[in-house]
TORVEX-404136 format. One record per atom (N, C-alpha, C, CB): residue in one letter; x, y, z. Coordinates in steps of 0.02 Angstrom, whole numbers, padded with zeros to 5 digits, always signed. Atoms other than C-alpha are relative to their C-alpha. Glycine has a CB too. Layout:
// TORVEX-404136
AXYZ;...
//
This chain:
// TORVEX-404136
X+00046+00059-00030;X+05153+08844-03811;X+00029-00039+00063;X-00011-00056-00058;X-00009+00023-00069;X+05150+08792-03650;X+00010-00071+00003;X-00056+00018+00042;X-00010+00082-00018;X+05233+08618-03611;X-00030-00029+00044;X+00058-00019+00019;X+00042+00038-00042;X+05152+08486-03528;X+00052-00055+00044;X-00059-00038-00049;X-00056+00053-00026;X+05256+08392-03401;X-00036-00064+00026;X+00047+00031+00065;X+00042+00035-00039;X+05203+08224-03341;X-00016-00001+00083;X+00018-00054-00016;X+00039-00016-00074;X+05214+08279-03154;X-00057+00019+00001;X+00025+00047+00039;X+00048-00037-00011;X+05085+08384-03195;X-00064-00027-00028;X+00016+00059-00021;X+00041+00047+00028;X+04981+08249-03289;X-00037-00035+00040;X+00030-00039-00035;X+00055+00039-00043;X+04832+08140-03219;X+00048-00073-00009;X-00098-00001-00038;X-00032+00052+00014;X+04930+07982-03152;X-00038-00061-00057;X+00012-00023+00068;X+00027+00052+00054;X+04911+07845-03294;X-00013-00077+00053;X+00073-00014-00075;X+00023+00064-00024;X+04787+07688-03215;X+00033-00066-00010;X-00057-00007-00023;X-00046+00060+00044;X+04871+07560-03341;X+00027+00034-00046;X-00038-00063-00038;X-00032-00040+00041;X+05019+07623-03410;X+00014-00031-00066;X+00057+00023+00031;X-00024+00023+00061;X+05022+07493-03554;X-00038+00026-00051;X+00001-00069-00003;X+00044-00018+00052;X+04878+07574-03646;X+00028+00074-00021;X-00081-00002+00025;X-00026-00071+00010;X+04970+07747-03645;X-00046+00070+00032;X+00005+00006-00082;X+00046-00054-00018;X+04879+07903-03609;X-00047+00026-00033;X+00026+00044+00010;X+00065-00040+00052;X+04782+07939-03766;X-00067-00044+00010;X+00021+00001-00099;X+00052+00049-00015;X+04676+07782-03720;X-00032+00023+00077;X+00036-00080-00001;X+00033-00026-00057;X+04653+07866-03537;X-00041+00054-00024;X+00047+00022+00054;X+00046-00066+00035;X+04591+08027-03636;X-00054-00031-00026;X+00036+00045-00065;X+00041+00028+00043;X+04499+07934-03736;X-00057-00025+00052;X+00037-00055-00046;X+00053+00021-00056;X+04402+07848-03587;X-00032+00048+00030;X+00025-00037+00053;X+00031-00049+00005;X+04376+08014-03513;X-00046+00028-00017;X+00016+00017-00010;X+00049-00011+00055;X+04295+08081-03647;X-00054-00044+00008;X+00028-00008-00069;X+00067+00045+00032;X+04172+07928-03666;X-00046-00012+00078;X+00033-00097-00045;X+00038+00004-00075;X+04130+07948-03475;X-00044+00075-00006;X+00067-00003+00080;X+00026-00081+00007;X+04084+08142-03523;X-00056-00017-00033;X+00047+00061-00045;X+00060+00001+00050;X+03966+08072-03655;X-00083+00001+00035;X+00011-00074-00044;X+00074+00008-00033;X+03789+08107-03598;X-00049-00041-00034;X-00034+00067+00007;X+00020+00051+00017;X+03710+07988-03713;X+00022-00073+00014;X+00000+00011-00047;X-00050+00067+00000;X+03732+07812-03664;X+00007-00036-00075;X-00034-00061+00056;X-00011+00040+00054;X+03697+07742-03830;X+00052+00028-00045;X-00061-00009-00034;X-00067-00012+00038;X+03847+07865-03901;X+00030-00043+00058;X+00034+00088-00017;X-00065+00021-00049;X+03955+07804-03734;X+00005-00061-00016;X-00004+00006+00081;X-00004+00057+00025;X+03923+07624-03794;X+00020-00002-00061;X-00048-00027+00006;X-00034+00004+00075;X+03977+07659-03969;X+00069+00010+00023;X-00025+00062-00061;X-00070-00012-00008;X+04127+07766-03907;X+00046-00070+00046;X+00002+00077+00043;X-00026+00059-00028;X+04176+07610-03784;X+00021-00047-00036;X-00037-00026+00036;X+00005+00044+00050;X+04156+07491-03930;X+00076+00018-00039;X-00074+00014-00045;X-00040-00012+00030;X+04289+07580-04027;X+00079+00004+00049;X-00027+00054-00035;X-00076+00000-00038;X+04418+07611-03876;X+00016-00069+00009;X+00005+00040+00079;X-00031+00081-00021;X+04412+07417-03844;X+00045-00039-00070;X-00083-00061+00021;X-00065+00025+00059;X+04473+07390-04030;X+00056+00048-00009;X-00029-00009-00082;X-00059-00046+00008;X+04593+07522-04020;X+00066-00036+00054;X-00029+00089+00027;X-00051+00020-00049;X+04662+07451-03855;X+00019-00075-00005;X-00026+00016+00069;X-00044+00071+00023;X+04686+07270-03932;X+00042+00019-00055;X-00047-00068-00028;X-00066-00027+00044;X+04780+07351-04068;X+00063+00003+00026;X-00007+00068-00022;X-00060-00018-00041;X+04893+07422-03963;X+00038-00062+00063;X-00029+00069+00041;X-00024+00063-00028;X+04915+07257-03847;X-00026-00071-00039;X-00024-00001+00078;X+00027+00072+00021;X+04905+07118-03971;X+00033-00060+00033;X+00010-00011-00076;X-00001+00059-00047;X+04992+07001-03853;X-00055-00003+00050;X+00062-00002+00037;X+00034+00028-00050;X+04842+06988-03759;X-00043-00051-00038;X-00039+00051+00043;X+00027+00049+00037;X+04756+06899-03905;X+00013-00092+00016;X+00026+00024-00068;X-00036+00060-00004;X+04857+06757-03824;X-00037-00030+00068;X+00087+00012+00003;X+00033+00010-00062;X+04767+06756-03673;X-00075-00031-00016;X-00004+00072+00041;X+00057+00014+00004;X+04609+06662-03646;X-00052+00056+00014;X-00005-00051+00036;X+00055-00072-00016;X+04442+06774-03657;X+00062+00062+00024;X-00074-00019+00087;X-00016-00086-00009;X+04554+06929-03696;X-00032+00048-00013;X+00045+00024-00027;X+00060-00053-00010;X+04398+07023-03736;X-00017+00020+00056;X-00058-00017-00023;X+00020+00003-00073;X+04340+06984-03572;X+00065+00060+00053;X+00006-00100+00025;X-00056-00032-00042;X+04515+07068-03503;X+00008+00058-00016;X+00061-00026-00002;X+00002-00064+00032;X+04494+07209-03618;X-00042+00054+00026;X-00020-00009-00063;X+00061-00028-00016;X+04332+07249-03562;X+00016+00026+00073;X-00062-00053-00008;X-00039+00006-00082;X+04408+07233-03365;X+00037+00056-00009;X+00054-00073+00024;X-00071-00068-00016;X+04559+07368-03408;X-00059+00052-00021;X+00098+00004-00069;X+00037-00065+00031;X+04423+07485-03488;X-00035+00026+00065;X-00062-00018-00068;X+00031-00026-00081;X+04318+07484-03323;X+00061+00037+00051;X-00031-00082+00049;X-00035-00038-00064;X+04471+07506-03216;X+00036+00062-00034;X+00062-00052+00045;X-00021-00059+00035;X+04552+07632-03327;X-00053+00059+00022;X+00000-00015-00083;X+00069-00047-00033;X+04366+07738-03284;X+00015+00010+00064;X-00078-00035+00000;X-00004-00003-00064;X+04398+07714-03122;X-00064-00022+00038;X+00018+00064+00015;X+00052+00043+00003;X+04239+07618-03126;X-00066+00052-00017;X-00006-00046+00071;X+00056-00057-00007;X+04134+07777-03163;X-00029-00015-00069;X+00029+00088+00013;X+00026-00013+00082;X+04103+07716-03365;X-00063-00025+00009;X+00042-00042-00067;X+00068+00032+00013;X+03907+07684-03392;X-00006-00027-00061;X-00053+00045+00007;X+00004+00021+00071;X+03912+07576-03527;X-00024-00074+00010;X+00073+00007-00045;X+00023+00066+00003;X+03822+07396-03582;X+00058-00038-00006;X-00048-00014-00053;X-00064+00038-00006;X+03970+07280-03566;X-00045-00078-00012;X+00050+00014+00085;X+00016+00055+00044;X+03944+07101-03654;X+00039-00044+00078;X+00041-00002-00100;X+00007+00042-00042;X+04020+07031-03483;X-00003+00039+00065;X+00048-00048-00006;X+00002-00038-00066;X+04018+07054-03294;X+00027+00065-00005;X+00037-00035+00054;X-00049-00040-00011;X+04058+07215-03250;X+00022+00016+00070;X-00014+00051-00030;X-00037-00018-00075;X+04197+07249-03102;X-00013+00034+00025;X+00051+00013+00011;X+00028-00063-00057;X+04185+07335-02954;X+00073-00002+00030;X-00078-00021+00070;X-00064-00001-00048;X+04330+07413-02855;X+00018-00048+00039;X-00001+00045+00043;X-00016+00044-00042;X+04301+07305-02735;X+00024-00072-00031;X-00055-00003+00041;X-00018+00056+00024;X+04328+07142-02835;X+00052-00009-00025;X-00031-00018-00032;X-00073-00007+00032;X+04475+07210-02932;X+00065-00006+00057;X+00005+00080-00038;X-00058+00001-00061;X+04578+07237-02760;X-00014-00042+00049;X+00010+00065+00037;X+00000+00032-00036;X+04539+07084-02695;X+00066-00030+00019;X-00040-00029-00014;X-00062+00031-00004;X+04698+07019-02614;X-00009-00084+00007;X+00039+00033+00063;X+00006+00075-00011;X+04753+06826-02617;X+00012-00025+00051;X+00032-00034-00032;X+00002+00029-00062;X+04734+06715-02493;X+00074-00004+00014;X-00038-00068+00001;X-00084-00012-00011;X+04905+06701-02402;X+00030-00083-00005;X+00021+00042+00094;X-00006+00066+00008;X+04981+06543-02431;X+00052-00015+00065;X+00027-00018-00078;X-00012+00043-00056;X+05033+06430-02295;X+00059-00032+00002;X-00044-00047+00006;X-00052+00026+00004;X+05207+06389-02262;X+00008-00091+00031;X+00040+00054+00034;X+00003+00066-00005;X+05240+06195-02237;X+00026-00014+00060;X+00030-00034-00050;X-00024+00008-00074;X+05242+06151-02043;X+00026-00046+00004;X-00039-00002+00049;X-00078+00060-00009;X+05364+06004-02056;X+00037+00043-00008;X+00023-00068-00055;X-00086-00025+00003;X+05533+06071-02035;X+00053-00055-00021;X+00028+00026+00081;X-00038+00049+00008;X+05670+05973-02107;X+00080+00001+00025;X-00008-00009-00063;X-00065-00005-00038;X+05831+05936-02027;X+00050-00001-00025;X+00011-00038+00038;X-00060-00006+00051;X+05929+05902-02183;X-00028+00036-00045;X+00031-00065-00030;X+00028-00058+00043;X+05875+06054-02277;X+00049-00014-00076;X+00016+00090+00045;X-00056+00004+00055;X+06042+06013-02407;X-00040-00057-00045;X+00088-00026+00032;X+00012+00053+00027;X+05941+05855-02459;X-00074+00014-00034;X+00007-00056+00052;X+00042-00017+00018;X+05796+05943-02508;X-00080-00036+00015;X+00025+00006-00052;X+00080+00021-00032;X+05585+05910-02484;X-00008-00065-00042;X-00076+00066-00017;X+00021+00065+00018;X+05583+05788-02633;X+00030-00059+00018;X-00001-00004-00057;X-00039+00052-00017;X+05698+05665-02572;X-00059-00032+00061;X+00086+00028+00028;X+00034+00022-00054;X+05597+05647-02413;X-00062-00044-00022;X-00020+00058+00040;X+00076+00049+00008;X+05427+05593-02519;X+00022-00063-00050;X-00078+00051-00045;X-00021+00066+00030;X+05552+05472-02620;X+00005-00044+00051;X+00064-00001-00038;X-00012+00041-00064;X+05594+05393-02446;X-00070-00021+00015;X+00036+00042+00065;X+00068+00019-00028;X+05415+05389-02397;X-00039-00064-00061;X-00051+00086+00006;X+00024+00059+00054;X+05379+05301-02586;X+00040-00068+00002;X+00008+00028-00077;X-00045+00055+00008;X+05511+05178-02546;X-00017-00065+00069;X+00084+00038+00003;X+00054+00024-00048;X+05435+05133-02377;X-00039-00057-00014;X-00044+00047+00010;X+00071+00056-00008;X+05278+05065-02438;X+00011-00044-00069;X-00095+00048-00002;X-00005+00079+00026;X+05366+04935-02560;X+00027-00032+00027;X+00022-00018-00052;X-00023+00063-00033;X+05385+04768-02532;X+00056+00001+00013;X-00006-00054-00030;X-00058+00002-00009;X+05546+04709-02464;X+00009-00049-00059;X+00020-00015+00069;X-00023+00068+00043;X+05651+04618-02607;X+00031+00050-00052;X-00070-00064-00033;X-00036-00024+00048;X+05748+04680-02764;X-00017+00070-00018;X-00005-00042-00053;X+00021-00051+00027;X+05653+04813-02817;X-00008+00060+00056;X-00061-00019-00036;X-00024-00050-00050;X+05658+04917-02647;X+00066+00004+00012;X-00026-00009+00060;X-00083-00033-00016;X+05845+04890-02620;X+00023+00048-00070;X+00069-00079+00009;X-00033-00064+00061;X+05858+04984-02805;X-00014+00044+00023;X-00021+00010-00074;X+00021-00044-00012;X+05761+05091-02756;X+00048+00052+00057;X-00061-00024+00012;X-00049-00032-00056;X+05863+05134-02593;X+00063+00026-00021;X+00018-00050+00053;X-00067+00004+00028;X+06012+05121-02691;X-00001+00081-00034;X+00012-00074-00060;X-00026-00067+00049;X+05981+05264-02800;X-00042+00061+00057;X-00042-00002-00110;X+00029-00056-00044;X+05889+05376-02641;X+00061+00003+00036;X-00071-00013+00047;X-00067-00015-00033;X+06065+05361-02561;X+00040+00013-00054;X+00031-00056+00046;X-00051-00029+00026;X+06157+05402-02699;X-00015+00058-00024;X+00028-00034-00043;X+00033-00071-00015;X+06051+05552-02722;X+00014+00029+00046;X-00060+00005+00007;X-00029-00026-00039;X+06086+05595-02570;X+00074+00032+00011;X-00012-00031+00027;X-00047-00001-00012;X+06260+05569-02569;X+00027+00080-00051;X+00024-00076-00009;X-00010-00054+00044;X+06262+05695-02722;X-00024+00069+00025;X-00032-00016-00062;X+00018-00052-00029;X+06164+05816-02636;X+00044+00019+00034;X-00048-00003+00029;X-00051-00014-00046;X+06280+05823-02495;X+00045+00020-00021;X+00020-00040+00033;X-00066-00020+00021;X+06423+05851-02593;X-00019+00055-00054;X+00048-00065-00029;X+00001-00047+00035;X+06351+05978-02703;X-00014+00059+00054;X-00047-00011-00055;X-00008-00039-00047;X+06317+06067-02559;X+00033+00031+00053;X-00020-00009+00010;X-00063-00017-00053;X+06453+06052-02427;X+00060-00019-00045;X+00000-00050+00078;X-00060-00009+00035;X+06586+06031-02564;X+00074-00023+00038;X-00001+00075-00017;X-00045+00029-00039;X+06688+05900-02462;X-00008-00070-00006;X-00004+00023+00065;X+00021+00070-00008;X+06717+05727-02449;X-00044-00044+00039;X+00039-00021+00007;X+00050+00038-00032;X+06598+05610-02375;X-00011-00052+00006;X-00040+00008-00010;X-00015+00072-00004;X+06598+05445-02292;X-00065-00048-00012;X+00031-00014+00072;X+00049+00024+00006;X+06470+05324-02365;X-00055-00024+00047;X+00017-00032-00026;X+00059+00020-00075;X+06417+05273-02173;X-00022+00051+00025;X+00029-00037+00069;X+00047-00050-00012;X+06364+05451-02162;X-00060-00001-00032;X+00024+00055-00011;X+00042+00010+00028;X+06254+05421-02296;X-00057-00041+00019;X+00023-00011-00040;X+00035+00053-00011;X+06188+05280-02235;X-00039+00020+00068;X+00047-00064+00003;X+00052-00020-00064;X+06149+05344-02059;X-00049+00056-00017;X+00043+00029+00070;X+00045-00052+00038;X+06056+05505-02148;X-00060-00044-00017;X+00038+00036-00073;X+00051+00031+00034;X+05956+05382-02242;X-00030-00032+00048;X+00018-00041-00055;X+00026+00054-00061;X+05910+05265-02085;X-00050+00069+00041;X+00085-00045+00066;X+00034-00046-00016;X+05860+05441-01997;X-00047+00020-00025;X+00024+00034+00006;X+00056-00028+00047;X+05751+05508-02122;X-00034-00037-00002;X+00008+00018-00061;X+00063+00059+00014;X+05663+05358-02144;X-00030-00031+00067;X+00032-00072-00046;X+00018+00044-00078;X+05639+05324-01967;X+00026-00081+00018;X-00089-00009+00003;X-00041+00070-00020;X+05744+05178-01961;X-00038-00065-00049;X-00011-00019+00100;X+00050+00050+00031;X+05636+05096-02096;X+00038-00031-00073;X-00081+00044-00019;X-00032+00015+00066;X+05761+05098-02233;X+00062-00021+00023;X+00005+00059-00052;X-00078-00006+00001;X+05918+05026-02228;X+00051-00044-00067;X+00023-00033+00079;X-00046+00025+00085;X+06074+04971-02361;X+00039-00043+00024;X+00055+00061-00048;X-00053+00043-00023;X+06172+04813-02359;X+00085+00028+00007;X-00005-00060-00051;X-00059-00029-00008;X+06333+04845-02309;X+00048-00018-00076;X+00032-00031+00075;X-00046+00014+00042;X+06405+04762-02461;X-00020+00040-00058;X+00009-00071-00011;X+00018-00049+00060;X+06313+04900-02581;X+00056+00072+00012;X-00099+00026+00007;X-00062-00070-00013;X+06450+05026-02621;X-00041+00055-00046;X+00103-00016-00039;X+00031-00074+00034;X+06382+05210-02674;X+00058+00035-00055;X-00015+00067+00073;X-00064-00013+00065;X+06461+05299-02834;X+00041+00033+00018;X-00014+00033-00066;X-00054-00029-00032;X+06628+05372-02810;X-00004+00061+00028;X+00047+00004-00037;X+00005-00082-00029;X+06642+05545-02714;X+00034+00041-00047;X+00037+00015+00076;X-00036-00056+00042;X+06787+05609-02835;X-00048+00000-00052;X+00082-00015-00027;X+00054+00002+00054;X+06657+05564-02979;X-00036+00050-00014;X-00043-00043+00009;X+00031-00032+00003;X+06542+05655-02911;X+00001+00072+00019;X-00029-00029+00014;X-00012-00046-00012;X+06630+05791-02868;X+00033+00017-00059;X+00023+00005+00055;X-00025-00024+00072;X+06713+05815-03042;X-00059+00001-00045;X+00057-00049-00033;X+00057-00022+00033;X+06541+05813-03122;X-00038+00059+00012;X-00038-00041+00005;X+00022-00048-00024;X+06482+05932-03018;X+00042+00060-00035;X+00000-00008+00072;X-00038-00053+00033;X+06619+06061-03089;X+00013+00001-00067;X+00056+00005+00025;X+00001-00002+00057;X+06605+06017-03250;X-00081+00027-00033;X+00026-00069-00017;X+00063-00015+00014;X+06412+06048-03242;X+00011+00077+00020;X-00058-00047+00041;X-00005-00083-00010;X+06459+06229-03168;X+00073+00037-00053;X+00019+00015+00104;X-00048-00022+00058;X+06615+06256-03290;X-00013+00037-00050;X+00024-00045-00030;X+00039-00021+00054;X+06575+06382-03419;X+00037-00013-00066;X-00018+00072+00008;X-00018+00018+00057;X+06622+06370-03596;X+00061+00018-00034;X-00041+00014-00031;X-00065-00026-00008;X+06812+06368-03656;X+00006+00027-00078;X+00061-00060+00029;X-00033-00018+00061;X+06857+06460-03815;X+00050-00067-00035;X+00047+00067+00022;X-00020+00052+00024;X+06943+06327-03932;X+00046+00054-00061;X-00067-00061-00020;X-00034-00035+00036;X+07087+06411-04041;X-00036+00065-00019;X+00019-00037-00051;X+00006-00055-00010;X+07020+06580-03985;X-00073+00025-00030;X+00058+00030-00024;X+00062-00006+00022;X+06831+06537-04049;X-00027-00033+00045;X-00016-00019-00061;X+00028+00023-00043;X+06688+06493-03944;X-00024-00075-00036;X-00050+00053+00025;X+00024+00057+00020;X+06652+06302-03971;X-00089+00008-00039;X+00008-00047+00072;X+00080+00005+00065;X+06481+06281-04117;X-00038-00053+00062;X+00019-00062-00118;X+00053+00047-00030;X+06320+06220-04039;X-00015-00057-00052;X-00070+00043+00019;X-00010+00043+00040;X+06288+06039-04113;X-00080-00003-00006;X+00047-00061+00021;X+00090+00003+00018;X+06114+06054-04208;X-00017-00073-00015;X-00026+00049-00077;X+00010+00080-00001;X+06033+05880-04149;X-00073+00000-00041;X-00004-00040+00092;X+00067+00022+00039;X+05881+05910-04255;X+00016-00050-00072;X-00043+00080-00027;X-00020+00031+00052;X+05875+05794-04411;X-00040+00052-00069;X-00025-00085+00011;X+00051-00029+00068;X+05831+05865-04584;X-00047-00018-00014;X+00016-00002-00057;X+00059+00009+00017;X+05674+05842-04652;X+00014-00028-00082;X-00045+00070+00014;X-00026+00045+00061;X+05712+05691-04797;X-00052+00020-00049;X+00004-00087+00012;
//
């Protein structure tokens, strides 16, 4: 018996369904009577669904199976479908190119979100609520700075950056103190440190679920 190598076989169009499905589709294409082709197509759809049960979690999974059937047939299968029949042109449509943000950020280590927070704070009316938000933003700036630069930073530097990022619209009172640099650095190290063995064993994870009473 002559062995059949994959390199000599027809290329699989959708490999998830396997070669047998592709052979079944090729057989259905060759059927002359359309009524018989329709019956064959429905059988193939049922088998495709059984081979890929995960598709049942997808909305309109039957529609997806029928689309795949026509794709596997290279759009040569002439049968009645309960859904609009796809074409090679509709399947090969390339997604629109996503535009990169045109605005460039001078301080990339602070991230894009912080600028949104600053813009929000600018819209606040002057008072305790705005001051509290500005302090939160300044502490976040300091934490981000130390996360990426891993060195000490003077609060005055954070104040200057905040003033520049806000276009001079946000200022902190000199009496306000930001979170301690050493505490921030220690917190960053704890988050990155892998769990350690205790007495030769890994620490158990605490189960926070409450037992059903």
